[in-house]
C-alpha positions as CSV (number, residue, x, y, z in Angstrom):
1,M,182.9,186.7,5.2
2,N,186.2,188.4,4.7
3,A,185.6,192.1,4.4
4,P,186.2,193.3,0.8
5,H,189.1,195.6,0.4
6,T,188.2,199.2,-0.4
7,A,189.9,202.0,-2.3
8,P,189.6,205.8,-2.2
9,N,188.0,205.8,-5.7
10,T,185.3,203.3,-4.9
11,R,182.3,204.1,-7.0
12,V,178.7,203.1,-7.3
13,A,178.2,201.7,-10.8
14,A,174.8,201.7,-12.3
15,V,175.6,201.2,-16.0
16,P,176.1,197.5,-17.1
17,P,179.2,196.7,-19.0
18,T,179.2,196.0,-22.8
19,R,181.7,193.9,-24.6
20,L,185.0,195.8,-24.9
21,A,185.5,197.1,-28.5
22,A,189.2,196.4,-27.9
23,A,188.5,192.7,-27.4
24,T,186.3,192.4,-30.5
25,A,188.8,194.4,-32.6
26,A,191.7,192.2,-31.5
27,T,190.0,189.0,-32.3
28,A,188.9,190.3,-35.7
29,Y,192.4,191.5,-36.5
30,Q,193.9,188.2,-35.5
31,K,191.6,186.3,-37.9
32,Q,192.5,188.7,-40.7
33,W,196.2,188.4,-39.9
34,F,196.0,184.6,-39.8
35,A,194.4,184.5,-43.2
36,R,197.1,186.8,-44.6
37,M,199.8,184.7,-43.0
38,R,198.4,181.5,-44.6
39,E,198.4,183.2,-48.0
40,E,202.0,184.4,-47.5
41,V,203.2,180.9,-46.5
42,A,201.3,179.3,-49.4
43,A,203.2,181.7,-51.6
44,G,206.6,180.6,-50.2
45,A,207.2,182.7,-47.1
46,P,208.9,180.9,-44.2
47,L,206.9,180.3,-41.0
48,A,208.1,179.9,-37.4
49,L,206.2,178.4,-34.5
50,V,207.5,180.1,-31.4
51,N,207.0,179.3,-27.7
52,A,205.9,182.3,-25.6
53,D,209.2,182.5,-23.7
54,A,211.4,182.7,-26.9
55,P,212.4,186.1,-28.4
56,Q,209.8,186.7,-31.1
57,E,211.2,190.3,-31.6
58,I,214.0,188.9,-33.7
59,L,211.5,187.4,-36.1
60,R,209.6,190.7,-36.1
61,A,212.7,192.6,-37.0
62,M,213.5,190.2,-39.9
63,G,209.9,190.2,-41.2
64,I,209.5,186.4,-40.7
65,P,205.9,185.4,-40.0
66,Y,205.4,183.5,-36.8
67,V,202.7,181.9,-34.7
68,V,203.0,181.6,-30.9
69,N,202.5,178.0,-29.8
70,Q,200.5,178.9,-26.7
71,W,198.1,181.2,-28.7
72,W,197.4,178.5,-31.2
73,A,196.8,175.9,-28.4
74,S,194.3,178.4,-26.9
75,V,192.4,178.7,-30.2
76,V,192.3,174.9,-30.6
77,S,191.1,174.5,-27.0
78,A,188.5,177.3,-27.3
79,K,187.1,175.6,-30.4
80,R,186.7,172.4,-28.3
81,L,189.2,170.5,-30.4
82,G,191.8,170.1,-27.6
83,P,190.7,166.5,-26.9
84,E,191.0,165.5,-30.5
85,A,194.5,167.0,-30.8
86,L,195.6,165.3,-27.6
87,N,194.1,162.0,-28.9
88,S,196.4,162.3,-31.9
89,I,199.4,162.7,-29.6
90,A,198.4,159.5,-27.7
91,A,197.8,157.6,-31.0
92,Q,201.5,158.3,-31.8
93,G,202.5,156.6,-28.6
94,Y,203.3,159.8,-26.6
95,P,201.9,161.0,-23.3
96,D,198.7,163.0,-23.7
97,D,198.4,163.9,-20.0
98,S,201.6,166.0,-19.6
99,L,202.4,169.4,-21.0
100,Q,199.1,169.5,-22.9
101,Y,199.5,173.2,-23.5
102,D,202.7,172.7,-25.4
103,A,201.6,169.5,-27.2
104,I,198.2,170.5,-28.5
105,G,199.7,172.5,-31.4
106,L,201.6,169.4,-32.5
107,G,198.5,167.2,-32.3
108,S,196.4,169.8,-34.2
109,M,198.5,169.2,-37.3
110,D,196.5,166.0,-37.7
111,L,193.1,167.7,-37.6
112,P,191.3,167.7,-41.0
113,A,191.6,171.1,-42.7
114,E,187.8,171.5,-42.8
115,K,187.7,171.1,-39.0
116,A,190.9,172.9,-37.9
117,P,190.4,176.5,-36.6
118,W,190.7,179.1,-39.4
119,G,191.8,176.5,-42.0
120,G,194.6,175.1,-39.8
121,L,198.2,175.9,-39.0
122,P,200.5,175.6,-42.0
123,R,203.5,173.3,-41.4
124,P,206.2,175.5,-39.8
125,D,209.7,175.7,-41.2
126,F,211.1,176.4,-37.8
127,V,210.1,175.8,-34.2
128,I,211.8,177.9,-31.5
129,A,211.5,177.3,-27.8
130,E,213.3,177.6,-24.5
131,C,214.0,174.2,-23.0
132,S,212.6,174.8,-19.6
133,G,212.4,171.0,-19.0
134,D,213.1,167.7,-20.6
135,A,209.5,167.2,-21.7
136,T,209.3,170.6,-23.4
137,R,212.4,169.8,-25.4
138,K,210.9,166.4,-26.4
139,V,207.7,168.0,-27.7
140,F,209.6,170.4,-29.9
141,E,212.0,167.6,-31.1
142,L,208.9,165.8,-32.4
143,W,208.1,168.8,-34.6
144,A,211.5,168.5,-36.1
145,Q,211.0,164.8,-37.0
146,H,209.1,166.2,-40.0
147,P,211.5,166.8,-42.9
148,E,210.2,170.3,-43.5
149,T,210.7,171.6,-39.9
150,E,213.9,172.4,-37.9
151,F,214.2,173.1,-34.2
152,F,216.2,175.9,-32.7
153,P,216.4,175.4,-28.9
154,F,217.3,178.0,-26.3
155,E,219.0,176.9,-23.1
156,R,217.2,177.4,-19.8
157,S,219.4,179.1,-17.3
158,S,218.7,179.2,-13.6
159,A,218.5,182.2,-11.3
160,T,221.4,182.7,-8.9
161,T,220.1,185.9,-7.4
162,A,216.5,186.9,-6.5
163,P,216.2,190.7,-6.1
164,D,213.3,192.0,-4.1
165,N,210.7,194.0,-6.0
166,W,212.0,192.9,-9.4
167,W,209.3,194.8,-11.2
168,Q,210.8,198.1,-10.1
169,I,214.3,197.1,-11.2
170,V,214.1,195.2,-14.5
171,P,212.9,197.9,-16.9
172,H,216.0,200.1,-16.6
173,H,218.4,198.1,-14.4
174,W,218.0,194.6,-15.6
175,D,221.8,194.0,-15.4
176,R,221.3,194.2,-11.6
177,A,218.4,191.7,-11.6
178,Y,220.0,189.0,-13.8
179,A,223.4,187.5,-13.5
180,Q,225.9,188.5,-16.3
181,D,226.5,185.0,-17.4
182,R,222.8,184.4,-18.0
183,L,222.6,187.6,-20.1
184,D,225.8,186.6,-21.9
185,L,224.4,183.2,-22.8
186,M,221.1,184.4,-24.1
187,T,222.6,187.3,-26.0
188,S,224.9,184.8,-27.7
189,E,222.0,182.5,-28.5
190,N,220.0,185.5,-29.9
191,W,222.8,186.1,-32.4
192,Q,223.0,182.4,-33.2
193,L,219.2,182.5,-34.0
194,V,219.9,185.4,-36.3
195,E,222.5,183.4,-38.1
196,F,220.3,180.3,-38.2
197,L,217.4,182.3,-39.8
198,T,219.6,184.2,-42.2
199,E,221.1,181.1,-43.6
200,R,217.8,179.4,-44.1
201,T,215.6,182.3,-45.3
202,G,218.0,184.7,-47.0
203,R,216.5,187.5,-45.0
204,T,218.7,190.1,-43.5
205,F,218.9,191.3,-39.9
206,E,219.5,195.0,-39.0
207,I,220.2,196.0,-35.4
208,D,218.6,199.4,-36.0
209,R,215.4,197.6,-37.0
210,L,215.5,195.6,-33.7
211,A,216.0,198.8,-31.8
212,E,212.8,200.2,-33.4
213,V,210.9,197.0,-32.4
214,M,212.2,197.3,-28.9
215,V,210.9,200.9,-28.6
216,L,207.4,199.8,-29.8
217,V,207.4,196.9,-27.3
218,N,208.3,199.3,-24.4
219,E,205.6,201.7,-25.4
220,Q,203.1,198.9,-25.5
221,A,204.1,197.8,-22.0
222,E,203.7,201.4,-20.8
223,W,200.1,201.5,-22.0
224,N,199.4,198.0,-20.4
225,K,200.8,199.3,-17.1
226,R,198.4,202.3,-17.2
227,T,195.5,199.9,-17.9
228,R,196.5,197.5,-15.2
229,D,196.9,200.2,-12.6
230,L,193.6,201.8,-13.5
231,I,191.7,198.5,-13.1
232,A,193.5,197.8,-9.8
233,A,192.3,201.1,-8.4
234,T,188.7,200.8,-9.5
235,R,185.8,199.4,-7.5
236,P,183.7,197.6,-8.8
237,A,185.8,196.1,-11.6
238,P,185.2,197.9,-14.8
239,V,186.1,195.1,-17.3
240,S,185.8,191.3,-17.3
241,L,188.7,188.9,-17.7
242,N,186.8,187.4,-20.7
243,D,187.4,190.7,-22.4
244,S,190.7,191.9,-21.0
245,I,192.5,188.6,-21.8
246,P,192.1,188.7,-25.6
247,A,192.3,192.5,-25.6
248,V,195.8,192.2,-24.0
249,M,197.2,188.9,-25.3
250,I,196.5,189.2,-29.0
251,P,198.4,192.5,-29.2
252,Q,201.1,190.9,-27.1
253,W,201.7,188.3,-29.9
254,H,202.2,191.3,-32.2
255,R,204.7,193.0,-29.9
256,G,207.0,195.4,-31.7
257,S,204.4,196.4,-34.3
258,E,202.6,199.7,-34.5
259,W,199.3,197.8,-34.4
260,G,200.3,196.1,-31.1
261,R,201.3,199.4,-29.5
262,D,198.1,201.2,-30.8
263,A,195.9,198.3,-29.6
264,A,197.3,198.6,-26.1
265,R,196.7,202.4,-26.2
266,A,193.1,201.9,-27.4
267,L,192.4,199.4,-24.6
268,Y,193.6,201.9,-22.0
269,H,191.4,204.7,-23.3
270,E,188.4,202.3,-23.5
271,V,188.9,201.2,-19.9
272,E,189.4,204.8,-18.8
273,E,186.0,205.6,-20.5
274,A,184.4,202.7,-18.7
275,V,185.6,203.9,-15.4
276,R,184.5,207.5,-16.1
277,D,181.0,206.3,-17.1
278,G,180.7,204.0,-14.0
279,R,180.4,200.8,-15.9
280,A,181.1,197.6,-14.0
281,V,181.3,193.9,-14.7
282,Y,178.9,193.3,-11.8
283,P,177.6,196.3,-9.9
284,G,176.8,194.1,-6.9
285,E,180.5,193.1,-6.5
286,R,181.1,191.7,-3.0
287,V,184.2,189.6,-3.5
288,R,187.2,190.2,-5.7
289,L,189.0,187.2,-7.0
290,M,192.4,186.6,-8.5
291,W,193.1,183.8,-11.1
292,I,196.7,182.7,-11.0
293,G,197.8,180.5,-13.8
294,R,197.1,180.2,-17.5
295,G,193.7,181.1,-18.9
296,L,191.0,178.5,-18.9
297,W,190.7,178.5,-22.7
298,F,188.1,175.8,-23.0
299,D,185.7,177.6,-20.7
300,L,186.3,181.3,-20.3
301,G,182.7,181.7,-19.2
302,L,183.8,180.2,-15.9
303,Y,185.1,183.6,-14.8
304,Q,181.6,185.1,-14.8
305,R,179.6,182.3,-13.3
306,F,180.1,183.3,-9.7
307,Q,178.7,186.8,-9.9
308,E,175.0,186.4,-9.5
309,K,175.1,183.8,-6.7
310,Y,178.1,185.1,-4.8
311,G,178.8,188.6,-6.0
312,A,182.3,187.3,-6.8
313,V,184.2,188.9,-9.7
314,F,187.5,187.8,-11.1
315,V,189.5,191.0,-11.4
316,W,193.0,189.8,-12.1
317,S,194.8,187.4,-14.5
318,M,198.5,187.2,-15.1
319,Y,198.1,188.3,-18.8
320,L,197.6,192.0,-18.2
321,A,199.8,192.0,-15.1
322,I,202.8,190.5,-16.7
323,A,202.3,192.6,-19.8
324,A,202.5,195.6,-17.5
325,D,205.5,194.5,-15.4
326,G,207.4,191.8,-17.3
327,Y,208.3,193.1,-20.8
328,A,209.7,196.7,-20.7
329,R,213.5,196.7,-21.2
330,Y,215.4,199.9,-21.9
331,G,219.1,200.1,-22.9
332,D,221.5,201.1,-25.7
333,D,222.2,197.5,-26.8
334,P,218.9,196.1,-28.1
335,M,220.1,192.6,-28.4
336,R,221.2,192.4,-24.8
337,A,218.1,194.2,-23.6
338,L,216.1,191.5,-25.5
339,A,218.1,188.9,-23.7
340,A,217.2,190.5,-20.4
341,R,213.5,190.3,-21.4
342,F,213.6,186.5,-21.7
343,A,216.5,185.2,-19.7
344,G,214.6,185.7,-16.4
345,F,211.0,185.6,-17.7
346,T,210.2,182.3,-16.1
347,D,211.7,183.5,-12.8
348,Q,209.2,186.4,-12.7
349,L,206.2,184.0,-12.8
350,Y,207.5,180.9,-11.1
351,T,210.7,181.3,-9.1
352,P,210.4,182.2,-5.4
353,P,210.8,184.6,-3.8
354,M,210.6,186.7,-7.0
355,S,207.3,185.2,-8.1
356,A,205.7,185.1,-4.7
357,Q,206.5,188.7,-4.0
358,W,205.0,189.8,-7.2
359,Y,201.7,187.8,-6.8
360,V,201.3,189.3,-3.3
361,K,202.0,192.8,-4.6
362,E,199.4,192.3,-7.3
363,A,196.8,190.8,-4.9
364,R,197.1,193.7,-2.5
365,N,197.0,196.4,-5.3
366,H,193.9,194.9,-6.7
367,G,192.3,194.4,-3.3
368,V,191.5,190.8,-3.8
369,D,189.7,188.8,-1.2
370,A,190.7,185.3,-2.4
371,V,192.7,183.5,-5.1
372,V,192.1,180.6,-7.4
373,H,195.5,179.1,-8.2
374,L,195.5,176.8,-11.3
375,V,198.6,174.6,-11.0
376,A,199.8,172.7,-14.1
377,D,202.3,169.8,-14.0
378,D,205.1,171.9,-15.5
379,V,204.7,174.9,-13.1
380,P,207.5,175.1,-10.5
381,G,207.2,177.0,-7.2
382,S,203.4,177.0,-6.9
383,A,203.5,175.9,-3.3
384,F,205.6,179.0,-2.4
385,T,203.2,181.3,-4.2
386,T,200.2,179.8,-2.3
387,E,202.1,180.0,1.0
388,A,203.0,183.7,0.5
389,L,199.4,184.6,-0.3
390,E,198.0,182.7,2.7
391,H,200.7,184.3,4.9
392,A,199.4,187.7,3.7
393,G,195.9,186.8,4.8
394,I,194.5,185.9,1.4
395,P,192.8,182.5,1.2
396,V,193.9,180.3,-1.8
397,L,192.3,177.5,-3.6
398,E,194.8,175.3,-5.4
399,I,193.5,173.3,-8.4
400,N,195.7,170.8,-10.2
401,A,194.6,170.8,-13.8
402,D,195.7,171.8,-17.3
403,N,194.2,174.9,-18.7
404,A,193.7,173.6,-22.2
405,D,192.6,170.0,-21.5
406,S,188.8,169.8,-21.1
407,R,188.6,166.0,-20.8
408,G,187.2,164.3,-17.8
409,G,184.6,167.0,-16.9
410,A,187.3,169.5,-16.0
411,A,185.0,172.5,-16.3
412,A,182.3,171.1,-14.0
413,A,184.9,170.0,-11.4
414,L,186.5,173.5,-11.4
415,E,183.1,175.2,-11.0
416,T,182.2,173.0,-8.1
417,A,185.5,173.4,-6.3
418,I,185.4,177.2,-6.6
419,G,181.8,177.4,-5.3
420,D,182.7,175.2,-2.3
421,F,185.8,177.4,-1.7
422,L,183.8,180.6,-1.7
423,E,181.2,179.2,0.7
424,R,183.7,177.6,3.0
425,R,186.6,180.0,3.2
426,V,185.5,183.3,1.8
427,L,181.8,183.8,2.6
428,G,181.6,181.5,5.6
């Protein structure tokens, strides 16, 4: 077996973990918010469906309700309705085996109201997405075939520079990390989005309000960084991915709100208390695992099924890590700082060497012994990430699958593959 990494503050945990209050509170808040949003939309408020890599902060500043496409897909998948939504896509004559994570939301519009999660997603007035590939654009163009929905696309620019240790540079010196023409393009498109929304909703945009939103987002990122660093330094792991993912990601979809900032702060204090009290996900932790890729929404229980047999605990996902490193942007021009948040967002996760350096840094800081790398069909640069981790002495299991598509016995196949990997390369 590879010797587990150690840290100066390794502790002996005797108190079993309980469900994080932050996770329970975030889920409850999201249900209440969704119900309020449905009421507002029924009363005439506009609704936007926004991809995760589009600047939601503009909608926040203008008071326009929005739903994040990936979040809604995760809810549909978690409710075991992903296959039915994808079958709807296939019935319309479109591929149901590509970009499922993007397409599930579209397919869910055909779910009966009594079956759809939380009453179903209202028909959005606008869909907003960065066109990171031809297929992504096609999915969102299909939304706009409905007479009540319009599509605002952002261009996808490519990195021409790849600074080392981007996570140290981008908060305050993002103009050194991203080429000026990329920042110019997205700043211009941000203003075009403002004009697009103003003309169609009659709502006003105030730059001072966006500045307030940006301050709250930065504060939220600072709390997430404290939480990430505390978890990285603690042995055994004090919280499970099953809890940390919703506790982090639901507030992330409310970035720029006081609730989002306060939820991130509450999560940190709860994790701090868990560390202080010696609580652990699994006190017999022997192997620390890293999950690279999107969350396995249709089977989050997978992350805990290797503890009793192997002493293997998943201690890392990209959600808390990117919330800690990927969002903070400071500067006097809030619109350009917002452009800096999203112009290079995909690069941080998927463009080598930027992405590969970051994953290696996170693996080392968290003391992981092995990595499970879920590779979707629209994820570029995955081979470089795997190569960098293997070069650093960390074994990697690559699995080609979609995180929201449970068809074909995906969960069972994943569990078998991870068990074989642990026995063959990690514990052998």
